[in-house]
N, C-alpha and C positions, 0 to 999 in steps of 0.2 A: 504493500500499500504507499502511496506516495504521502510524504510528510505534509501536514496541512496545519496552517495556524488561524484559520477561520473559526469563528464561534469558540474562542477561548481555548484554541489549541486541541480540540478535540478530533478524533479520528475522522477519516473521510466519510465512513459509513454513517457514523452518528451525525455529522454535519449535514449529510444529504438527507437524512430523515428529518432533522430540524428544519431544513430549508424547504422541504415538500409542505410543511404545516404552515399556512400563511401568517397566523398570529406570532408564532415563535420566530419565523424569518424576519418578520417586520419588527419585532421587539429586540431580538438579538442582533440584528443587523445595526440598528441604531445604537444600541448599547456598545457594541463592538467599536463603532467609529467614534463615539464619545471617548471610550477607554484609550484609543489611539491619538487622543487630543486633536481629532479632525471634526471639529464642531460644525462647520458648514455642511460636511457630508452627512453628519448625524441628523442635523435639521432636515436636510434633503430627503433622507430615508425616512423620517417622521411623517412628512407631507406626501411624499410620493412613494410610499412603501409597497403599495399594491402593484404599481408598475415594476418597480425594481424586484419585487417578488418573482414575477415571471422571469426576468433577466437572470436572477440568482440561481433558479432552477436550471436554466440552459447553461450558465457558466459552470455550475458546480458539476454537471453531468459531463460537459466538455472539457473544461480546463481543471477540474477538482479545486476551484476557489470561487468564493463569492464575487459578485459583480462589484467592480471598483470604478464607479462613474467619475468620482473626484479622487483622484490618487495623489495626494499631496506628500508622500513619503519618498 
């Protein structure tokens, strides 16, 4: 399994399960962005969470990482 730092460093399978559930993907996506001190990205995830949720599923299956629309690091 590829190492993954999305959703608090959890395994890929666990992250994939969490990203499929809309509420957890929305909340955990915003929390992880705030935890990374990327506040603009966290606010975008709060207000556009349902759109980014679809992208998260696609990116998690394809690239094994959640969608990074605003990648400031």
